C-alpha positions as a LaTeX table, in Angstrom:
\begin{tabular}{lrrr}
\hline
Residue & $x$ (\AA) & $y$ (\AA) & $z$ (\AA) \\
\hline
Met1 & 130.67 & $-24.61$ & $-99.83$ \\
His2 & 130.60 & $-27.20$ & $-97.04$ \\
Ile3 & 128.74 & $-24.86$ & $-94.76$ \\
Leu4 & 126.05 & $-24.35$ & $-97.44$ \\
Ala5 & 125.66 & $-28.15$ & $-97.83$ \\
Val6 & 125.28 & $-28.61$ & $-94.08$ \\
Val7 & 122.71 & $-25.78$ & $-93.87$ \\
Leu8 & 120.69 & $-27.27$ & $-96.78$ \\
Leu9 & 120.84 & $-30.72$ & $-95.18$ \\
Leu10 & 119.55 & $-29.31$ & $-91.86$ \\
Ile11 & 116.73 & $-27.51$ & $-93.69$ \\
Asn12 & 115.73 & $-30.78$ & $-95.43$ \\
Ile13 & 115.78 & $-32.70$ & $-92.16$ \\
Gly14 & 113.73 & $-29.97$ & $-90.48$ \\
Ala15 & 111.24 & $-29.91$ & $-93.36$ \\
Val16 & 110.58 & $-33.64$ & $-92.87$ \\
Ala17 & 111.10 & $-34.09$ & $-89.13$ \\
Gly18 & 109.06 & $-31.05$ & $-88.07$ \\
Pro19 & 105.70 & $-32.12$ & $-89.58$ \\
Val20 & 106.23 & $-35.79$ & $-88.64$ \\
Thr21 & 106.96 & $-34.79$ & $-85.04$ \\
Gly22 & 103.90 & $-32.51$ & $-85.02$ \\
Val23 & 101.61 & $-35.30$ & $-86.28$ \\
Ala24 & 103.07 & $-37.73$ & $-83.75$ \\
Ile25 & 102.37 & $-35.26$ & $-80.92$ \\
Val26 & 98.77 & $-34.66$ & $-82.11$ \\
Tyr27 & 98.05 & $-38.41$ & $-82.31$ \\
Gln28 & 100.10 & $-39.50$ & $-79.28$ \\
Ser29 & 96.95 & $-40.70$ & $-77.43$ \\
Asn30 & 95.83 & $-42.85$ & $-80.39$ \\
Pro31 & 98.58 & $-43.48$ & $-82.93$ \\
Ile32 & 96.36 & $-45.85$ & $-84.97$ \\
Glu33 & 94.44 & $-42.78$ & $-86.21$ \\
Met34 & 97.60 & $-41.62$ & $-88.01$ \\
Val35 & 97.26 & $-44.60$ & $-90.35$ \\
Val36 & 93.54 & $-45.46$ & $-90.18$ \\
Pro37 & 91.25 & $-42.44$ & $-89.97$ \\
Pro38 & 88.17 & $-42.78$ & $-87.70$ \\
Gln39 & 85.88 & $-42.64$ & $-90.76$ \\
Val40 & 87.53 & $-45.77$ & $-92.26$ \\
Glu41 & 87.39 & $-47.48$ & $-88.86$ \\
Gln42 & 83.64 & $-46.72$ & $-88.67$ \\
Ile43 & 83.01 & $-48.13$ & $-92.18$ \\
Ile44 & 84.89 & $-51.33$ & $-91.28$ \\
Ser45 & 83.06 & $-51.56$ & $-87.97$ \\
Asp46 & 79.64 & $-51.11$ & $-89.64$ \\
Thr47 & 80.46 & $-53.73$ & $-92.29$ \\
Ile48 & 82.05 & $-56.43$ & $-90.15$ \\
Glu49 & 80.78 & $-55.89$ & $-86.63$ \\
Thr50 & 77.90 & $-58.10$ & $-85.62$ \\
Ser51 & 75.64 & $-58.16$ & $-82.61$ \\
Asn52 & 75.40 & $-61.94$ & $-82.95$ \\
Pro53 & 78.27 & $-63.99$ & $-81.56$ \\
Ile54 & 80.39 & $-65.82$ & $-84.12$ \\
Glu55 & 79.85 & $-69.53$ & $-83.74$ \\
Met56 & 81.84 & $-72.36$ & $-85.21$ \\
Pro57 & 80.10 & $-74.43$ & $-87.89$ \\
Gln58 & 77.79 & $-77.02$ & $-86.35$ \\
Tyr59 & 78.19 & $-80.68$ & $-87.33$ \\
Leu60 & 75.03 & $-81.99$ & $-88.99$ \\
Ser61 & 75.74 & $-85.48$ & $-90.36$ \\
Ser62 & 78.19 & $-87.66$ & $-92.21$ \\
Thr63 & 78.32 & $-90.58$ & $-94.62$ \\
Tyr64 & 81.16 & $-92.78$ & $-95.65$ \\
Asp65 & 82.13 & $-94.74$ & $-98.75$ \\
Leu66 & 84.33 & $-97.78$ & $-98.20$ \\
Ala67 & 85.22 & $-98.08$ & $-101.89$ \\
Thr68 & 86.70 & $-94.57$ & $-102.13$ \\
Lys69 & 87.80 & $-94.42$ & $-98.47$ \\
Thr70 & 86.04 & $-91.11$ & $-97.91$ \\
Val71 & 83.86 & $-89.61$ & $-95.23$ \\
Thr72 & 81.60 & $-86.75$ & $-96.30$ \\
Ala73 & 80.77 & $-84.58$ & $-93.30$ \\
Thr74 & 78.08 & $-81.92$ & $-93.47$ \\
Phe75 & 78.14 & $-78.78$ & $-91.34$ \\
Ile76 & 75.83 & $-75.78$ & $-91.17$ \\
Phe77 & 77.04 & $-72.26$ & $-90.62$ \\
Thr78 & 75.10 & $-69.03$ & $-90.15$ \\
Asn79 & 76.82 & $-65.94$ & $-91.48$ \\
Pro80 & 76.57 & $-63.30$ & $-88.72$ \\
Phe81 & 78.27 & $-60.57$ & $-90.78$ \\
Gln82 & 76.68 & $-57.76$ & $-92.77$ \\
Leu83 & 78.43 & $-58.94$ & $-95.92$ \\
Asp84 & 78.34 & $-62.02$ & $-98.12$ \\
Leu85 & 81.07 & $-64.62$ & $-97.62$ \\
Lys86 & 82.56 & $-67.16$ & $-99.99$ \\
Ile87 & 84.50 & $-70.07$ & $-98.54$ \\
Arg88 & 86.92 & $-70.77$ & $-101.36$ \\
Ser89 & 88.90 & $-73.56$ & $-99.77$ \\
Leu90 & 89.34 & $-75.53$ & $-96.57$ \\
Ser91 & 91.99 & $-78.07$ & $-95.66$ \\
Ala92 & 92.94 & $-79.90$ & $-92.50$ \\
Asp93 & 94.88 & $-82.89$ & $-91.28$ \\
Val94 & 92.68 & $-85.50$ & $-89.61$ \\
Glu95 & 93.68 & $-87.60$ & $-86.63$ \\
Cys96 & 92.05 & $-89.93$ & $-84.13$ \\
Ser97 & 91.14 & $-87.80$ & $-81.14$ \\
Thr98 & 91.68 & $-90.67$ & $-78.71$ \\
His99 & 95.05 & $-91.94$ & $-79.96$ \\
Ala100 & 96.41 & $-88.89$ & $-81.88$ \\
Phe101 & 96.84 & $-91.24$ & $-84.85$ \\
Ala102 & 97.10 & $-89.61$ & $-88.29$ \\
Leu103 & 94.10 & $-90.70$ & $-90.36$ \\
Gly104 & 94.31 & $-88.60$ & $-93.54$ \\
Tyr105 & 93.24 & $-85.15$ & $-94.71$ \\
Ala106 & 90.06 & $-83.17$ & $-95.27$ \\
Thr107 & 89.18 & $-80.68$ & $-97.98$ \\
Leu108 & 86.30 & $-78.61$ & $-99.27$ \\
Pro109 & 85.31 & $-80.09$ & $-102.65$ \\
Glu110 & 83.74 & $-76.86$ & $-103.95$ \\
Ala111 & 83.41 & $-73.25$ & $-102.90$ \\
Val112 & 80.43 & $-72.28$ & $-100.71$ \\
Arg113 & 78.70 & $-68.89$ & $-100.86$ \\
Ile114 & 76.96 & $-67.70$ & $-97.69$ \\
Asp115 & 74.86 & $-64.56$ & $-98.01$ \\
Lys116 & 74.76 & $-62.11$ & $-95.08$ \\
Gly117 & 72.57 & $-63.45$ & $-92.29$ \\
Ala118 & 71.90 & $-66.70$ & $-94.17$ \\
Thr119 & 72.61 & $-70.28$ & $-93.13$ \\
Ala120 & 74.46 & $-72.54$ & $-95.54$ \\
Thr121 & 75.46 & $-76.18$ & $-95.69$ \\
Ile122 & 79.20 & $-76.84$ & $-95.88$ \\
Thr123 & 80.34 & $-80.25$ & $-97.10$ \\
Val124 & 83.85 & $-81.43$ & $-96.18$ \\
Val125 & 85.38 & $-84.59$ & $-97.63$ \\
Phe126 & 87.80 & $-86.60$ & $-95.53$ \\
Val127 & 89.98 & $-89.16$ & $-97.32$ \\
Trp128 & 91.49 & $-91.76$ & $-95.00$ \\
Thr129 & 94.65 & $-93.75$ & $-95.53$ \\
Gln130 & 95.21 & $-97.51$ & $-95.46$ \\
Ala131 & 96.92 & $-97.07$ & $-92.07$ \\
Ala132 & 93.78 & $-95.29$ & $-90.83$ \\
Glu133 & 91.63 & $-98.23$ & $-91.94$ \\
Glu134 & 93.89 & $-100.61$ & $-90.02$ \\
His135 & 93.68 & $-98.29$ & $-86.99$ \\
Phe136 & 89.86 & $-98.38$ & $-87.17$ \\
Leu137 & 89.89 & $-102.21$ & $-87.32$ \\
Thr138 & 92.28 & $-102.63$ & $-84.42$ \\
Ala139 & 91.89 & $-99.73$ & $-81.97$ \\
His140 & 88.17 & $-99.11$ & $-82.63$ \\
Lys141 & 87.04 & $-102.63$ & $-83.53$ \\
Asp142 & 83.72 & $-102.58$ & $-81.63$ \\
Ala143 & 83.13 & $-98.82$ & $-81.77$ \\
Thr144 & 80.01 & $-97.40$ & $-83.35$ \\
Asn145 & 81.54 & $-93.94$ & $-83.68$ \\
Ile146 & 84.89 & $-92.21$ & $-83.38$ \\
Asp147 & 86.01 & $-88.73$ & $-82.42$ \\
Ile148 & 88.25 & $-87.26$ & $-85.10$ \\
Arg149 & 90.25 & $-84.08$ & $-84.70$ \\
Leu150 & 90.82 & $-81.62$ & $-87.54$ \\
Thr151 & 94.24 & $-80.08$ & $-87.05$ \\
Asn152 & 96.28 & $-77.51$ & $-89.03$ \\
Leu153 & 93.01 & $-76.05$ & $-90.24$ \\
Gly154 & 93.35 & $-73.60$ & $-93.12$ \\
Val155 & 90.43 & $-71.69$ & $-94.65$ \\
Asp156 & 90.23 & $-69.17$ & $-97.47$ \\
Ile157 & 87.18 & $-66.96$ & $-96.89$ \\
Ser158 & 86.60 & $-64.37$ & $-99.62$ \\
Gly159 & 90.34 & $-64.18$ & $-100.27$ \\
Ile160 & 91.31 & $-63.92$ & $-96.60$ \\
Lys161 & 93.40 & $-66.91$ & $-95.61$ \\
Ile162 & 93.13 & $-68.06$ & $-92.03$ \\
Glu163 & 95.22 & $-70.76$ & $-90.38$ \\
Thr164 & 94.30 & $-71.68$ & $-86.85$ \\
Pro165 & 96.24 & $-73.63$ & $-84.25$ \\
Glu166 & 92.95 & $-74.66$ & $-82.66$ \\
Asp167 & 91.60 & $-78.17$ & $-83.26$ \\
Phe168 & 88.04 & $-78.99$ & $-84.22$ \\
Val169 & 86.65 & $-82.31$ & $-82.88$ \\
Val170 & 83.87 & $-84.14$ & $-84.72$ \\
Asn171 & 82.15 & $-87.37$ & $-83.71$ \\
Val172 & 81.75 & $-89.59$ & $-86.79$ \\
Pro173 & 79.57 & $-92.72$ & $-86.82$ \\
Leu174 & 81.33 & $-95.86$ & $-88.07$ \\
Thr175 & 78.19 & $-97.81$ & $-88.89$ \\
\hline
\end{tabular}
Protein backbone atom coordinates (compact mmCIF):
# COMPACT_ATOMS: atom_id res chain seq x y z
CA MET A 1 0.00 0.00 0.00
CA HIS A 2 2.83 2.40 0.84
CA ILE A 3 4.56 1.65 -2.43
CA LEU A 4 1.38 2.52 -4.35
CA ALA A 5 1.08 5.86 -2.48
CA VAL A 6 4.70 6.73 -3.28
CA VAL A 7 4.22 5.81 -6.97
CA LEU A 8 1.04 7.96 -7.20
CA LEU A 9 2.82 10.85 -5.48
CA LEU A 10 5.72 10.63 -7.96
CA ILE A 11 3.24 10.55 -10.88
CA ASN A 12 1.51 13.69 -9.54
CA ILE A 13 4.81 15.50 -9.08
CA GLY A 14 5.89 14.49 -12.58
CA ALA A 15 2.55 15.61 -14.04
CA VAL A 16 3.08 19.11 -12.62
CA ALA A 17 6.85 19.48 -12.69
CA GLY A 18 7.31 18.16 -16.23
CA PRO A 19 5.20 20.77 -18.06
CA VAL A 20 6.41 23.60 -15.78
CA THR A 21 10.02 22.64 -16.48
CA GLY A 22 9.29 22.43 -20.21
CA VAL A 23 7.73 25.92 -20.27
CA ALA A 24 10.63 27.33 -18.24
CA ILE A 25 13.12 25.87 -20.73
CA VAL A 26 11.18 27.27 -23.73
CA TYR A 27 11.02 30.77 -22.21
CA GLN A 28 14.45 30.79 -20.55
CA SER A 29 15.67 33.64 -22.80
CA ASN A 30 12.66 35.84 -21.94
CA PRO A 31 10.77 34.63 -18.84
CA ILE A 32 8.43 37.68 -18.91
CA GLU A 33 6.67 36.10 -21.92
CA MET A 34 5.51 33.25 -19.65
CA VAL A 35 3.30 35.74 -17.81
CA VAL A 36 2.74 38.53 -20.37
CA PRO A 37 2.33 37.30 -23.94
CA PRO A 38 3.92 39.43 -26.70
CA GLN A 39 0.45 40.36 -28.00
CA VAL A 40 -0.53 41.94 -24.66
CA GLU A 41 2.85 43.67 -24.48
CA GLN A 42 2.22 45.13 -27.98
CA ILE A 43 -1.27 46.39 -26.99
CA ILE A 44 0.16 48.09 -23.89
CA SER A 45 3.02 49.53 -25.91
CA ASP A 46 0.66 50.91 -28.57
CA THR A 47 -1.62 52.44 -25.94
CA ILE A 48 0.93 53.97 -23.58
CA GLU A 49 4.06 54.48 -25.61
CA THR A 50 4.58 57.99 -26.91
CA SER A 51 7.03 59.51 -29.32
CA ASN A 52 6.85 62.77 -27.34
CA PRO A 53 8.90 62.99 -24.16
CA ILE A 54 6.92 63.14 -20.93
CA GLU A 55 7.38 66.55 -19.37
CA MET A 56 6.49 67.70 -15.90
CA PRO A 57 3.60 70.17 -15.63
CA GLN A 58 4.76 73.72 -16.38
CA TYR A 59 4.07 76.46 -13.83
CA LEU A 60 1.85 79.17 -15.33
CA SER A 61 0.84 81.57 -12.54
CA SER A 62 -0.36 81.89 -8.98
CA THR A 63 -2.55 84.06 -6.80
CA TYR A 64 -2.86 84.26 -3.05
CA ASP A 65 -5.58 85.13 -0.58
CA LEU A 66 -4.45 86.46 2.78
CA ALA A 67 -7.85 85.95 4.40
CA THR A 68 -7.94 82.20 3.72
CA LYS A 69 -4.14 81.74 3.78
CA THR A 70 -4.12 80.01 0.41
CA VAL A 71 -2.03 80.17 -2.72
CA THR A 72 -3.69 78.96 -5.90
CA ALA A 73 -1.04 77.82 -8.39
CA THR A 74 -1.89 77.10 -12.00
CA PHE A 75 0.04 74.62 -14.12
CA ILE A 76 -0.40 73.40 -17.68
CA PHE A 77 0.21 69.84 -18.77
CA THR A 78 0.10 68.28 -22.22
CA ASN A 79 -0.99 64.65 -22.28
CA PRO A 80 1.52 62.80 -24.51
CA PHE A 81 -0.26 59.45 -24.22
CA GLN A 82 -2.68 57.84 -26.66
CA LEU A 83 -5.34 57.62 -23.96
CA ASP A 84 -7.35 60.06 -21.88
CA LEU A 85 -6.18 60.75 -18.34
CA LYS A 86 -8.05 61.88 -15.26
CA ILE A 87 -6.09 63.33 -12.38
CA ARG A 88 -8.32 62.36 -9.47
CA SER A 89 -6.22 63.70 -6.63
CA LEU A 90 -2.90 65.32 -5.82
CA SER A 91 -1.32 66.05 -2.47
CA ALA A 92 2.04 67.30 -1.30
CA ASP A 93 3.79 68.81 1.67
CA VAL A 94 5.07 72.31 1.00
CA GLU A 95 8.31 73.73 2.38
CA CYS A 96 10.53 76.75 1.87
CA SER A 97 13.15 75.71 -0.64
CA THR A 98 15.78 77.98 0.88
CA HIS A 99 15.32 77.08 4.55
CA ALA A 100 13.58 73.65 4.36
CA PHE A 101 10.88 75.15 6.61
CA ALA A 102 7.49 73.38 6.59
CA LEU A 103 4.90 75.78 5.18
CA GLY A 104 1.74 73.68 4.82
CA TYR A 105 0.20 71.32 2.28
CA ALA A 106 -1.09 71.39 -1.27
CA THR A 107 -4.06 69.60 -2.82
CA LEU A 108 -6.01 69.37 -6.04
CA PRO A 109 -9.45 70.89 -5.35
CA GLU A 110 -11.20 68.98 -8.15
CA ALA A 111 -10.42 66.23 -10.62
CA VAL A 112 -8.95 67.23 -14.00
CA ARG A 113 -9.62 65.37 -17.25
CA ILE A 114 -6.94 65.56 -19.95
CA ASP A 115 -7.84 64.10 -23.33
CA LYS A 116 -5.14 62.33 -25.34
CA GLY A 117 -2.79 64.87 -26.93
CA ALA A 118 -4.61 67.80 -25.29
CA THR A 119 -3.26 70.45 -22.94
CA ALA A 120 -5.13 71.13 -19.70
CA THR A 121 -4.88 73.60 -16.86
CA ILE A 122 -4.28 72.07 -13.43
CA THR A 123 -5.06 74.18 -10.38
CA VAL A 124 -3.36 73.31 -7.08
CA VAL A 125 -4.32 74.96 -3.80
CA PHE A 126 -1.65 75.46 -1.14
CA VAL A 127 -2.82 76.26 2.39
CA TRP A 128 -0.13 77.76 4.59
CA THR A 129 0.11 77.63 8.35
CA GLN A 130 0.49 80.45 10.88
CA ALA A 131 4.13 79.41 11.35
CA ALA A 132 4.60 79.74 7.57
CA GLU A 133 3.23 83.28 7.67
CA GLU A 134 5.68 84.17 10.44
CA HIS A 135 8.48 82.58 8.37
CA PHE A 136 7.52 84.77 5.37
CA LEU A 137 7.56 87.90 7.55
CA THR A 138 10.93 87.16 9.15
CA ALA A 139 13.07 85.14 6.72
CA HIS A 140 11.64 86.63 3.52
CA LYS A 141 10.70 90.11 4.73
CA ASP A 142 11.86 92.04 1.65
CA ALA A 143 11.42 89.23 -0.89
CA THR A 144 9.15 89.66 -3.88
CA ASN A 145 8.98 85.91 -4.51
CA ILE A 146 9.89 82.65 -2.81
CA ASP A 147 10.88 79.21 -4.04
CA ILE A 148 8.66 76.55 -2.50
CA ARG A 149 9.31 72.84 -2.72
CA LEU A 150 6.54 70.27 -3.05
CA THR A 151 7.65 67.12 -1.25
CA ASN A 152 6.01 63.73 -0.61
CA LEU A 153 4.08 64.24 -3.83
CA GLY A 154 1.22 61.80 -4.35
CA VAL A 155 -0.97 61.69 -7.45
CA ASP A 156 -3.91 59.49 -8.45
CA ILE A 157 -4.08 59.38 -12.26
CA SER A 158 -6.99 57.35 -13.62
CA GLY A 159 -6.85 55.09 -10.57
CA ILE A 160 -3.09 54.61 -10.67
CA LYS A 161 -1.55 56.01 -7.51
CA ILE A 162 1.96 57.39 -7.80
CA GLU A 163 4.14 58.59 -4.95
CA THR A 164 7.44 60.14 -5.89
CA PRO A 165 10.48 60.89 -3.76
CA GLU A 166 11.39 63.68 -6.17
CA ASP A 167 10.71 67.28 -5.20
CA PHE A 168 9.07 69.85 -7.43
CA VAL A 169 10.25 73.48 -6.97
CA VAL A 170 7.97 76.41 -7.85
CA ASN A 171 8.76 80.11 -7.64
CA VAL A 172 5.77 81.94 -6.12
CA PRO A 173 5.45 85.74 -6.14
CA LEU A 174 4.75 87.30 -2.73
CA THR A 175 3.39 90.58 -4.02
